[in-house]
N, C-alpha and C positions, 0 to 999 in steps of 0.2 A: 664672480664666477662660482664661488662656493655656495651661495644661496640659490643660484640658478640650478645647480646640480641637485640640491636638496629638494627644490620645488619639482624638478623633473622626476626624481625618485618618488615623491609623494603622489604625483599625477599617475605615474605608472602603477604604483601600489593601489590607488583608488580604482583605476580602470580594471586591474586584475581582480580586486575584490568584487567589483560590480559584475564582471563576467562569471566569477566563481559562484556568486549568489544566484545569478540568472540560470546557471546550469545545475542547480542542486535539487531539482524537482524529482522526487521518488514516489512512484505509485505502485500499489499492490492491487492486482485484479485476479479473479479466479478463472480457472480453465472453463471454457464454455461461455464466459461472460463477454462484456464488451467494454471498450474504453474510448474516450474522446481525448485526444492529445491536442492541447491548446497551443496554437502557433505563436501567441503573443502579439499578433497583428492587431492594432487598435484603430487605425483610421486609413482612409484612402482606398481606391479600387485595387483589386488584385489583377495582375497581368500574368503572373506565373507563380506556381507553387510546386516545390518538390519536398518530399520527406525521405530522409535516409534512416534505415535501421542498421545500426553499426555503420559500416562504410558503404553499404549497398543501397541502391534505390529501392524504396518501397512503393512510392507513388509519385506521379508527376502530372502536371496540368499546365498547359500553355494557352488557355483561353477557349479550348474546344473540349475534346474528350478527356476524361480522367483515365489514366493508365495505372493499373496496379500490377506490381511485379511479384514473381516467385509465389510464395505461399500466401500472399495477401490477395491474390486474384479471387474475386467473388466474396471477399470478406472485408473490403475497405470502401470508404466513402470520403468525400471531401466537401466541407462547407465552403462554397466559392465566395462567400462574403467575409469570412473570418480566417480561412486557411486551416481551420481545425480538421484533424485527421481522425476518422472513426474506424476502429477495427472491431469486427464482430466475431463471435465464435472463437474466442482466444484459445491458443494452444501454447504449451510450454515454450516452444521455440520462438514465440513472439516476444519473449523477454529480452531486454537489452536497452541500448541507448538509441534515442530518436532525436533527430535534428531537422528542423524545418528550414527551408530557404524560401522566403517570400519576396517576390519582385527583385530577385538577385541579392537579397540581404539575408545572411545566415542568422538564424535565431538561436536561442539558448537550447542546450541539450537537456533532455529529460530522460529518466530511466524508468522503465516498466519492468516489474517483476510479476510474472504470471505464476500463480501458485495453485496447487490442488486444494479442493475443499477438504477441511479437516474431517477425518473419520469420526464416527460417533464414539465417544469415550466410554470406558467402563468405570463404574464407581464401586470400589470395594470398601468394606468396613472391617475394623478390628477393634473389639471392645475388651475391657478387662472383665473378670468373672462377675463382678457386681454390676456391670453395665453402667457404671457411673462416669466412665471416660470412654469415648469412642473416637477413633481416628478414621476419617473418610479420606480415601485416596482416589483421585481422578487419573486414569491412565488411558492413553491412546497411543497407537502405533504412529509416532510422528518422526518425520525426517526433514531435511532441509528443503525439500520440494514443497512443503506446506507453508514455508515462510515463517515469520515470527509468530509464535503461539503464546497467548496469555490465558491464564486460568482465573476464573472468578467463581467464588461460592457466594450465592445470594439467597436471601429469604425475602420475598416481595421485592421492594425497591432498595433494601438494605444490603450492602456488600459486606460479607463476613470475612472474606480472605481473598488474596490474589495469588495464592500459592497452590501447588498441586495437592497438598494435604490440608485438611481441616480437622482440628481437634475440638470435640464437643464434650462438655462436662455437664452431668446431671446434678441438680441441686434439689433435695427433697425437703419439704416442710411438713411437719405433723400438724394438721388442722384440727382434727378431732381424734378420739381414741382409736378409731379404725380407719381413718382417711388420711392418705398421703397424697400430696400434690407434687408432681415432678416437673421441672422445667429445664430446658437446655439452654 
């Protein structure tokens, strides 16, 4: 009896982990863009498809016409062979959890975060009086509606830093009596 209950706990745990992994899809898309939400359906004909946004119906299809609800009207489509749900002209309110139901089988939940495009940043410089050390700072008016923001300072294909500030140092070499070469 003891080993049966351990086996049962392990099976429940594995099933829980499987569903937790299935529902951990997170996507970021920008306002005005589009997204294709994959239903996860791999084989067999489709007889019915519904997609929920949070707890509300977003789309349903039962073999004839596709019906899109609420704010999705005029902005959604369904791939009738895969069950994938396309939303165009994304708005901030489209963000949230989406769950497909294909042929009466509920699929994994995915989360969409719709974010605003990041505004053009300003770069400011602050140098010491000799101009041997300069700090460059990248600043943009960023809030949570822009999603996670990363900073990268690059020259060509080489990444110099992934922070908001970059410090540059000038090194001078005396080549000839009246010629100095400086490099950063």
